[in-house]
N, C-alpha and C positions, 0 to 999 in steps of 0.2 A: 356449469350445473348449479353452482351456488345461487345464481340469480333466479333460476327456475324454482328452486326450493323456497325462495322468499315469496314468490307470487302465487304458487300453485294452490294454496288453501283458499285464497280469495277468489281465484279464477274458477276453481272447482265449484264453489257455491253458485256462481253465475250459470255455469253449464248445467248444474243439477236443476235449477229453476226452469231453464229453457227446455230441458229434456223431460219434464214431468209428463206422465200420461194423464189425460183428462179424467180417467176413471178413478185416479187415486184421490182419496179424501184429503181435502186441503188442510184438515186439522192435523194431518201427519207431518205437515211441512211448516208448522208455525215457528219452528226454530230458525227458519230462514227469513220469515216475514219481517223481523226486526231490522234486517239490513236491506232486503229487497221486497217491497210490499206486494208486488204482483209481477206478472210476466212483462208488462210494458216497462216497468222500472228496470227489470233485469236486462231487457233488450237494449234499453237506453244506455245502461252501464256497460254492456258488452260493446256497443257501438263506440262509446267514448274510449274504452280501453283499446279497441282496435285502431281507432284513429290516432290516438296519442302515441302508441308504440306497436305498430303492426308486427315487427319482428318478434317481440315478446309474445304477442298473441299466437302466432304460428308455433313458436317454440313450446308454449304452454299446451296447446292442443295436441301436438305430437307427444308431449310427455304424458298427457292423460291417456292417449291411445296406448302408449308403451306400458303403462302400469298393469292392466290385465294380462297383456301378452307376456310381461316379465314373469308373471306367476304361472305361465303355461296352462291356460284353462283346459283342464283335462276333459271337460265336456265336449270341446271341439275335437280333441285328439281321439276320444273314444268313439267318435261318430265316423261312419263310413262316409268319406268325403269324395266329392267329385274331383277329378284331376285338376280342373280349373280352379276350384275353390282352394284345394290344398296348395296349389302353386302360388295363389295369391297370399294365403295365410303364411306359408313358409317364407315367401318373399318379404313379408312384413317383419317376421321374426329375424330373418337374415339381416335386414336393414338395421333394425334396432341393435342386434348383436354387434355388428361392425361399428356402430356408433358408441355403444355404452360399455362394452367389454374392455376396450383399450384404455378407457379413462377410469376404470375401477368401479363402475356403477352396476355391473352385472356379473359379479364373481361366481354366483351360484348357478349360472346357466348350465355348465357341463354336469354338475352334480345333480341338478334337477332332471336333466334329460336321462342320465343313467339310472336315476331312481325310478322314473316312469317306465323305462325299458325293462327294468328288473321286476317290477311289481305289477305291471299292468296286464290287461287282457290281450289276446292275439291282435285284435284290431289296433289297440293302443300301441303295442310293440311295433306293429307294421308302420304306423304313422311316425312313431318316434325314430325308427331306423331310417325312414325317408328323410326326416329332419336332420338327423346326424349326418347323413350323406350330403345334404345341402351345405352344412356348416363345416364339413371336413376340409374343404379347400382353403380355409382360413387358418393361419398360425397366430392365434390370439395372444399367446405368450410372447412371441417375438414382437408383435405390434405393441403390446403393453410395455415391453422394455424400450422400444423405440420412442413411444410416447413419453415415458419417464425421462429418458436421456434428453429428449428435446426440451422438456420443461426444465431440467436441471441446467442445461447449457444456455437456456434462454436468459437474456439480461433482464427480462421482466420478472414480476413476482408471482407468476402463475403457480409455481410449486408451493408457494407460501399461502395460497388461498383455497386449497382443496378442502373437501368435507372430511369429517372424521372417518366416514365409510371409505373414502378414497385413500386416505392415509393408511388405514388398516390393509387395504388392498395392495398399495404400492410398496409399503415398507419392506416386506420379505423380498420383493424384487430388487429394491434398492440395495439391501444388504448383500444379496447374492451378486449383484453387479459389482459392488465394491471388492469382493473377493476375486471376482473374475478379472478386475482391472489391475491386479497386483503386478502382472508382468508387462503391462502397457508402459511404453517408454515415457510419455509425457504425463500420464495420470491426470489428464485434464478433468475427467469426470469426478475423480476424488477431490481435486482442488475446488471444484464448483459445488459439489453436493454437501461436503462437511460444513462449510460456513452456513449454508441454508438450513441444515439440520440444527445447528446451534441456535440460529435465529428463531426457528420454530420452538425450540426448547425454552429460550429466554422469554418469548412472548406468551407462551401458553402453559408453562409448567405447573402453575397452580390451579388450572381449571380443566385440564384435559387428561382423562384417564389413560387414553391410548399411549400418550407420551411416557407416562410412568411404566406402562407395561413393556414398551419397546426399548427404553433406555438401556437396561442391562444387556440386551441383545446388541444394541449399537456399540456399547462399550467393548464387549467381547469381540465383535467384528473388527473394530478399529485396532484393537491390540493385536489381533491376528494379522492385520495388514502391516503393523509395525514389525511383527516377528518376521514376516516374509521379506519386508524391505531390509531388515537387518541382514538376512542371508544374502541378499543381492547387493548390499551396499548402497541402496538408493535412499536418499535423505530429503529429497525436495518436498515431500508432503509431511515431514515430521512436525513442523511448526503448526500446520493446520490441524493435524490430528491431535497434537498435544493441547492446542487451544480448546478443542472440544472436551477432551478427557479431563483437563484440569478445571474446566468450568463445572463439570458434574462430579468432581472429586468426592463430594459428600455421599454420593450414591455408590461409589466404587467399593468393591470388596477388598479384603486384605490381599488376596491373590492379585487383583487388578493393580493395587498400589505397588506391590512388589515388582510387577512387570513394568509398570510405568517408570518406576525408579531406575530399573535396569536400562530402559531405553533412553532416559535422560543422560545417564552416565555414558552410554554407548554413543549417543549423539556427539559427545565431546571428543571421541576418538577420531573424528573426521577432521583432523588438523591438517592444514596446508603444509606441504613440504617446501620449506623456505631455505634458502642458503643462510649460513650463519650471519652474513652481513645484512641480508634483508631482515632477518628476525631481530637482530640487535638494533637496527635503525627504525623498526616499526614503532608505532605509538606506544610508549612505555606504560605498562599497567601501573607502575609506581605513581604516575601522575593521576590515574584514575583514583587511586587510593587517597591521594592528597585532596582531590576535588570532591569525591563522592563517598568516601568511606571513612576510615578511622580518623582522618585529620580534617574533616570538612570545616569544623569550627575554627581550627588553627588557620586554615587557608583564608577564611573570611577575615580574621583579625589582621593577619600579616598583609593581605592584599587590599586593605581598605584604601590606602593612599593610591594604590595602583588603579583601582576602580574610580576613585574620586578624581584623579588627575588624568583619567583616560589612558592609562598605561595598561594594556592587557596582553596576555600571551598570544602571539600570532605566529610563532615559528615552529609549532609542533608539526610533525609529519601527519600524513592523511588519516591515520587511525591504526587500530590493532588489526594486523593482517592474519591472525591465526585462523579465523573462520570466515573470512570475506564478509559477505552480506548477512550470513547466518548469525553473526555474533549478536545482533540486536534481537533476532528471533529467539535465540537461545536464552538471552537475558530475560526476555519476556516470559518464556516458559518456566524458567526457574523461579522467577518472581511470583508467577501465578501459583506454582506448586507451594511455595513458602506461605503465601497468603491463605490458600485453601487449607493447607495442613494445620496452620495455626488455629483456624476456626473449627475445622471438622475432624481432623485426624491428629490425635496426640501420640500415635504409635509409629509414626513414620521413621523414627530414629532407628528402628530395627532394620528395615530394608536399606536405608541409607548407609549404615555402617557395614551391613552384609556385603553390599556391592563395592563399597570403598575398599574393604579388605581383599575382595576378589580381584578388582582392577589394579590395586596398588602392588599386589604380589605377582602380577602377570609378567611372564617372561616372553610372551608372544610378540609384543611390540612396545616400544617406549611410549607410544600413543595411549596405550591402556593405562600405564602408570600416570601419565600426564593427565588423562581424563579423570582418574581417581582424585588427584590433588585439586584440579580446577573444579571438579564436581563438588567436592566437599566444601570448597570455598563458596561456591554458588548456593549450596544447601545451608549455609551457615545460619540464615535467619529462621530456618525450620528447626534448628537445633538449639535455639536460644533457651538457656536455662536447663538444657538436658545434656550438655556436653561434658560436664564435670566427671561423671562416672566413667565415660569412655575415654577421657582425655589421656590417661597413661598409655593405653594401647594405641590411640591415634598418634600421639607424640612419638612413640617408638617407631611406628611405620614411617612417619614424615621424616624423622631424623635419618633413617636409613637412606631415604631418597635424596637427602641434601647432597650426598656424594655419588649420585647416580651417574652412569656413563654418559647419559644424554644431557646436554646443557639446558634444554628447555624443561626437563623434569627437575633439574636442580633449581632453576628459577621458580617453577611452580611450587616447589616445597617451601621456599622462602616466602613466596606470596601467601601461602596458606598459613605459615607460622605467624606472620604479622597479624592475621585475623584471629588466630587461636589465642594469642596473647591478649587480644582485646576482650575476648569472651570469657577467658579462664584466667584466674589469678595464679601466678606461679608461687604458691605458698611453700611447696616442697623444695627445700634448699638443695638437696641432692639432685633432684630432677632439673632444677634451674642450672646447677653447675654442669650437668650433662649437656644441657642445651647450649650453654656458653662454650663448652669445649668443642662441640661440633661446629659451631659458628666460627670460632677462632681459626679452626683448620680451614674452613672455606674462605675466610677473609685473607688468611696467609696466602692461599693459592691465588685469590683475586688480585692481591697486591704483587704477587710474584709472577710466575710464568703463565698462569692461566687467566689472563686479564680479559674481561669482557664488560663493557660499560653497563649493559643491562643487569648483569649479575651484581656488579659493583653498586649500582644504584639501589638494587633490592637489598643488598647488605646494609646500606646506609639507612634505608627506610626501616629495616628490621631493628637495627641498633637504636634508632631514635624512638622506636615503639617501646623500648625498654627504659625510657627516661625516668620512670618512677621506681626502678630497681637499681640497686647499687651494682654496677657492672665493673669488672676488673680494669685496672690501669691499662692492661694489654689491649682490651677491647676499645677503650677510649682512644688509645694511640692508633688502633686500627681504623676507627671511625675518622679520626683526623687525617690519616694517610689516604683513605678513600676519598675524602673531601678534596684533598690536594690534587689527587689524580684526576677526578672527574671535572674539577674546575678548569683543568687544562685541556679538556676535550675540544676538538675543532667543531663539534656540533653544538649549535646554539641551544637547542632544546635540552640537551644534557646539562649544559652549564646553568640554564635557567632553573631547571628542576633541582639541581644540586644546591644552588644558591637559596632556594626556598627552604630546603632542608637545613642548610646552615643557619639561616635567619631564625628558623623555628627552634633549633636545638643547639645553639651556640653555647648555652650554659652547660650542656652535657659534655661538650668538648673541653670546657674549662681553660686552664692555662695553655693547653695545646693549641688554642686559637692563635697563638703567636706565629705558628707555622702557616696559618692561612692568610695572614695580613699581606705578605709579599705577593701572594697569588692574586688577591683582590686588587691590589694596586696595579699589577700587571694586566689584569682584565680591563680595568678602566682605561689604561693607556692604549690597549689594543682595540677596544670597542667604543671609543668615545665619539666617533664621527659618523656612525651609520644609524639610520632609522630602525633597521632590523634588530639592532642590539640595544634598543632603548630599555627593554625589560632587564637585560643583564646589568646595565648601568644602575638602574633603580635598585635592584636587589643587592648588587655589589656594594653600593654606598651604604645601604641599610646594614648589611652584614659587617662592613668595616666599622660603622658607628657602634654596633652591638659588641664587637670585640673589645671596645674600650672599657666595658663594664667588667671584663674578666681579667684584664691585664693591669700591671702596675701603672699608675697614672703617669709616672715619669717616662716609662718606656713607651706607653701609648702616645704621649705628647710628642715624642720624636717622630713616630709614624704619622701623627696628625700633621706635623709640619710638612712632611713629604706630600701628604694628600692635598693640603691647602696650596702648596706650590703648584701641584698639578691643576687644581681648580683655577688658580690665578692665571696659569698659562693658557687655559681653555675657557676663560670667562665669557668669551663670545658665544659659547654654546649654551643657549637658553635652557636646553633640555638638561644638560649637566647641572646647571645652577639650580634648576627646579628641584632636582633630587638632593642637592646639598641643603636647600632650604627645608625640605621634608625631614632631613636627618638632623637638622640643627638642634632640635629639642633633645635628641638622644646624645649629641655631643655635649650639650650643656649638662645633661644629667650625669654623663660619664666623668667629665673632667672639671665640672663646676665652673666657677667664674673665670678660670684661666682661659676658657674658650672665648672670652670677651675680646681678646686681642685680634680675633678674626672677624669680629662683627663689623668693623669699618669696611673691610673688603666686601662682606656680604651685603651690607646696606647700600654701598655704592652700586653694586650689581642690581639690587632691587630697584634702586632709583633709576638706573639706566633702562630697566624694563618698563617701569611705570611712566617714565617721562615721555617715552615715545611708543604709544600703544600700537601704532600702525607701522608696518614696514612698506617701503615702496616696492613695486613689482620687480624692479631691478635688484633690490636688496634680497628679496625672497629668492630669486633665481640664483643670485651669486652665493647666498648662504645655504642654499638647498634646504630651507627650513620652512615650516608653516608660518602663517602670519603671527606676529607678536601677540595679537589679541588672544590667541589660544593659550598663552602662558600666563596672562595677567591674572585670571581667577585663581589658579593654584598658587601663584606668587603672593597674592593678597591673603589667601587663607593661611599660608605659612608665615607671612609677616605678622599676622594677628597672633599666631601661636607663639612666636618669639616675643611679641609685645606682652604676652601674659605669662612668660616664663620667669624663672628665678633670676635671670640676668638682664631683665628689660631695662634696668636703670643705666646699664652701660650704653644704651642707645641714645642717651640724652644729647650728646653732641650732634646727633644726626636728625633730631626731630624736625628742625626747621627745614632740612633738606627734603623730607618726605611729604610735608604738608601740601605744598603746591601740586605735586603730581596726584595726590589723593583727592584734592578738591577738584582738580580737572576731571578726574574719572567720575566723581559724583555728578558733575554737570554733563558728562558725556552721553552720547546716544547708545551706549553699549547695553548689553543685556542686564536685567534687573539685578542679578546676583553679583555682578561685578560692581555695580554702584553701591549695593548694600555692604559688601565686604570692604569697599573703600571707606565707608563711614565708620566701620568698627574700630579702626586704629586711631581715629581722630581724638577721642578723649584721652588715650594714653599719650599721644603726642603732646597734648596740653600739659599733662603731668610732667613729661620729660622736659618740656620747655621751661617750666617753673624750676625744675631741678638744675637746669643748665644756666639759666639767666636770672635766677632769683624770683621772688614773688612778684606781685603785681607792679612793683617799681621797675621791673625790667621792661624796657620799651619793646623788645622783641616778643616778650610773652604777651603783652597787651596787643601788639600788632597781630600776632597769631590768633589770639582769642577773638578779636574783632573780625578778622578775615574768615575764620571758620563760621562764626555765627552769621555773618553777612551772606556767605555762600549757602548755608543751610536754610536761612529764613528770608533774607532780604533780596537775594538775587533771583528774579523771576519767580516769586513764590506762588503765583496763581496760574502759572503755565499749565496746560494739560499734562497730567502726570499720572503715573501709576499710583493709585490712592494709597496702597499699602506703603509704597516708598515714601510718600509724603509724610505718613505717620512715622516712618523710620527716621526721616530727616529731623523731625521735631524731637523724637526721643533722644537722638544723638546730641542735639542741641542742649537738652536738659543735662546729659552726662558731661558735656563740655563745661557748662556753667558750674556744675558740681565740682569738676576737676579744678577749675580756676580758683575756687575758694570764696571766702567771704569778702563782701564789699568791693568787688572788682568792677562793678558796672556803674556807669554814670547815669544820672537821671535821664539824660537825652537818649542814651543807648536803650535803657529800659523802656522809655516811652515809645521809641520807634519799633521795638520788638512787640510791645503790647498792641500797637496799632496794626502791625501786619498779622499778628495772631488773631485779632478780631476779624480781619478780612478773610483769613483762612477758615475761621469758624463759620462765618456767614456763607462762604462758598460751599463748605462741606454740607451744611444743613440744606442749602438749596439743591444740591445734588441728591441728597437723601429724599427730599420731597418729590423731586422729578422722577426718581426711580420708583418710589411708592405710588406715584400717579401714572406709572407705566409710560412715562416720556423718556425713552432710552437713547435719544440722540446724543445726549451729553456724554454717555459712557462708552459709546461705540461697541466694540466686540467684547468688552469685559463682562464677566459674569455678574448678574444682578445681586445675588446674595453676597458675593465677595465685595462688591462695591459698598453695599449697605454696611457690612461688618467693618470695612475700612473707614467709613464716615464716622461711625460710632467710636472706633478706636482712635481716629484722628482727632476728634473733639476731646476725647479723654487725654490724649497726649498734649494737646494745647493747654488745657487747664493744669496738667501736671507740670508743664514747663513754667507756667505762671507761679505755681506753688514753689517750684525749685528756685525761681528768681527771688521770691519773698524769703525763702529759707536762707539763701546765701547773702541777700542784700538788705534784709530786715526793714528798718524804718524807711529807708529811701524808697524801697519798692512799694511798701504799704501806702505811702502817701500818694502814689500814682494810681492806686486801685479806685476807680470811679464808682459812684453809686449805680451808674448804668450797667457796669460790668457785674456788680453784685446782684442787681435786680435780674439780669439775664441768667446768671448762674442759678439763683433761687428758683426762677421760673422753670428752668430745665430740670432741676431736681424734683419739682412738684409734678412733672409730667410722667404719669405711671402707665400710660396706655401702650408705650413701646414694649416690645418683647425683649429687646437688647438694652441692657443698662450699663454697658461698658463706659459710656460717657459720664455717667453719674459717679463712677469710681474716681475718675480724674477730677471732676468738680469737687468732690468731697476732700480729695488730697489738697486742692487749692484752698478750700475752706479751712482745713486743719491748720495750715501754715499762716493763713491770713488771721485766724483767731489767735495763733500763738504769738504773733508779733504786732497785731493790729492796734493794741492799746485801746484808748477811748473810742477810736473810730470803729473798732470791731465791737466793743461792748455796746455802743449805741445802736448797733445793727442786730443785737441779740434777738429782739422781739420778732423779727421776721426770718432770721437765719436759723435759730435753734429749733423752732417747731418744724421747719422744712427738713432739717437734718434728721430729726427723730422719726419723721414719717418714712424715711428710707429704710427703716428697720424691717419693713415687710419685703424688701427686695432680696431675692435669693442669689446673691452674688458675693463671693468671698472678698474681693477687693473693695466693694462698696461697704461691706460690714467692717473691714479693718479700718478704712479711712473714716467711716462714720464714728467708730470708737475713738479714734485719735482726735477728731474734730470736737467731740464732746469733752474729752479730756483737756484739750487746749483751751476751750471756752471756760471750763472750770478754773483752770490755772490763771488765766488772765482776768476773769471776772470776779473770782472769789465770792464774797457775799452777794454781789450783784447777779450772780448766776443762780441764786437760790430759787427764784420763781419757777425754774425748769428742773430743779434738782430731782424731784420725784419721778418725773417723766423720763429723765435721762437715765437714772438708776434702773428704772423698770425696763427700759429699752436694752440696756447692757445685760441686765439679768436674764432677759429673754434670749439673747444670743448665747449666753452660757448654758441655760437650762435646755436649749435645743440640742446641745451636743454633749450631754452628760456621759453617754455611753460610747460615743465615737469621736475621737479627737479631731478637731478642726482647727486650722491655723488661726482663724479670726477669733476663736475663743480666748486665746492668750492675750490679744489686744483688748478685748472687752474687760478681762480681769485686771490688766495693768491700768486701764483708765478709770476703773472703779477706785483703785488706790489713789489715783491722782485727784479724783473728786473728794474722797475722804480727806486727803491732805490739804486741799486748798479751800474747800467750801465749809465754813464753820457751822452752817445750819444742818449739816448731815447728822443723822441720828447715829452717833458713833457707837453707842452701846449695842446697837443691832448690827450695824454694818461692819465694824471691825472684826468681831468673831467670824462673821460670815465670809469676809474677804480672806482672813487668814486660813480658813479651811480650804480655800481654792489654790493656795500656793504650795509648792513652787509651780511655775509654768515651764513649758518646754522651749519656747522660742529664745534662742541665745541672745540676740540683739535686744529684744524687748525686756529681757531679764535685767538689763542695766537700769532701765527706768523703774522696774519693780523694786530693785535694791534701794534706789534713792528714795522712792516713796515709802517703802517699808521702814527704813531707818528714821525718816522724818516723822512718820506716824507714831512710832514707838516713843520718840522724844516728845511729841506733841501730846499724846494721850497715854502716858504710862499706866494710869489707873485702869483705863478701859482695856489695855492690852494685857496687864499683868495681875489685876486684882479681881477678876470675875470668878465668882463661885469657887473660892479657895484655889485660885490660880490655875484653873482648868486649861487655860490657853498657853501656859508656859511650855508644856511639852511640844505643842505645835510650833511655837516660836523657835524653840531650840532646834527642832527638825529642819525648819526653814533656814535658819542661820547656818546650821551645819551643812546643809545641801549647798548653799551658795558659797561657803568658805572652802569646802573640801571637794565636793563632786563637781560643781559647776566651774570652778577655777576662773573667777572674774579677773578683769584687769587690776593692776596694783591699786589704783585709786579707790575702786569699789571694795577691794579686799580690806583696805585700811578702814574705810567707812563702816564695814560690817564689824570689824574688831572693836572699834570705838563704841559702836552701838551696843554690842553684846556686853562690853564692860559697864556701860550705863545700865543695862538690864540688871546685872548682878548687884550693882551699887544701889539700885532703886528699891530693893525689898526692905520692908520693916520686919521686926520680929514676928514670927508666925506662931499662932496659938496652938493649933492641933499638931500632935506628934506625927500623924500620918502625912499631913501636908508638908511638914518640915523635912521629913525623910525624902519625900518625892522631890522637893525643890533642891535639896542639897545634892541629890544625884545629878540633876540637870545642870545646876549652876556650877558644880565642880568640874564639869567636862571641859 
């Protein structure tokens, strides 16, 4: 019918024109002429309409016939009709009635007939009675119900596309049918109709008045259905009904809210009857708490290595069996209630606590009390911020149920207490002691004759939730005893959960952890050979390592010996060794450098893993283990952690052992992150080799240095590679050069590296141009943007390495820098059309060190280097700005008065960087300030009368490393220009100088050399003053100089 409504106005206009009487004045129909100028046009339009959609044309004509008949034209009924005409007329009315009444389009048929019969003339009554007799054979109410049921049960959206008139007609029928369906076994009609009602509400609530009128009736009807189902114990439709009611919670009255709250509690009474063994072994809610509730952040922190190393819990049972499949639906309903109540209903606390008290005090069934506890737990988010006033009464009720006769009620009371403690601070000492007393009793029973693992686990979770309160020694011992009992459970998931609690709360156990150590060692011995117990091994080793922080180091060292003997015995177990590697940092933290005695064994195991990354198929089958490749990445990660720990120097004897396997992995076809992590340890290996074999005079150190650089740069450097990894290789090479120290490279070695770096640079720029020209054959499946970023980053790394070579090898390296290389670098610095300027940061780093050590070669190139550097001031890139500042400072230092032609431009550029960041600290600002000091210090043409006071006003800076340069420049400037520093306008800068010196000597805490330099310079300041004329200035200076 909706389609007819859309076309009937247009179609009516056509019919009106075609049916005009010739005698009617055409002036009366001008309103139609705009659309249809004359009869011929209307006929043509009718023809087109009929040809394009004949079904619509017939439907529209029938509908136009129906309109006057729908109104029961009393002119016809008042007339004495022949039997034939009346038969035809009533037949038409009958036909339309059977068509339109069942679909809700002629609801006033019966009332119209009765009205005519009551008020009309004898003839009219006679005709009307005859019409009633014709229609009496139809049960329109039943047909309408059947039509509605058919639409509801249909899988199409016909019920969602009715007109407002039809909805108003069908809604009373629908609500009546809902109540009639209460006793139907499957309630299919309810299950189909309520979601469709919600959809209508969601899609039309803001625009349709009839929805707002009927919604209160719908709410009341659905609550009546819930009431009836409560009496019969039927719950299959609860989730569907609750889904609708909680969606419209903002419209519900207080009475509705109270009844909804009751039914939510009542829903929770439908608990499955499980045997004690089934219930104990079902998925423990304690684990839900760890993962999704009070300890979610703790779980994330503790299990980082588990996720990183692909160790995840896999041994849990199938799930919580309390409510079968309904558990998810219950959770959803309570979540909806909490969300809606938080936004629309701030008074829900009243019905929540009302029904909690009713259910918790019920003697009818343990399920009532269980529902009270679990219900309040699920309502907890609705009570946030409102629980404090009711807490004493709630706590009283919960504590009574801790000792309930039913074990599931006892468990639920603990489960709720854990959450209550999270939401309410236990400030009242007497109430806290009351709580402790009840829990102590329960723990005593749990350790004694009334042992149940699920209750014991809940006791552990509860006690660990009290970690921020001072609990009694008795409770601490109780917690330790529970840990010991649960860790000896034959069920893997119980042990896994308990270990997680131990790891998280070992500090709470304190010295009692000594009782746990033997159990942990026993667990490792029992579970070291199966895949299923992998998580137990991981957590047991972590727990063992954490116990070391709470025990006497000598006692723990004895236990550690036992542990490492076990590790040595089972060193073929890659899985076990991985967990030992993960825990190594904790061992180092707990017992310090004494752990180093175990490093040879650990490094040899690491070497064994890295040396042979693949196992043969026979080895895999024999060892019942996954390919060795799977353990390489976590092994490398943990090797890197040891390399950066406080005992890394104890690895020095083994550095040469590790280098070859690491370099082989760098060249391997393995995944990218294995190759990257293989690179990370190489610079430290370089340091360790120097420690072991001496400085560059050691042949083995030089041999390692050459081998690493050759692998990173000279071994197939232009092979197709992941471009990001190419950049990483170059960056690692720079770090290795830095680790090797000064003057370690020969001219030939430097020349060969510069040559290969030049080829790499050319290749990267060619790739960049091809990608920019959309020639993508070179990059294959790699992302265009990623490749472009990597080319810029790769070029930056190339020039940074050249800068590092110059920094470490000074004049030898500078002499090998060709004019062609300088020209190429300057040209690239001057290209500003690119959006990415990462490469310019690397080029400026190279320029800074070239200018630092370039001597006359560098000075002679000032005229084209310096202007190009200064132009880069416009680039919005922090690295560019830092290296630009350093380059100008280096040029000033080496050029001195020969730098003077560019002094004003350089100072203006640096001042621009500083002024851009006056209100918001930026890292590069410190480097600009530092290098202004360098220019003042080294270039005599600087206007010191202006620049020195301005520079002093910018000190001190924040960057700790750069402050070393500032200190040296400051002390030199004070010695060079004492008059400009100390005798301006009656010594106005002396307080600022004192503040700067005081900051660097006291707050900053510089290295000893810089501290002595500051003291010497401050003594010079005090000795440099001549007698002061004015009394005011004399008093001021005396105050500062006497400090």
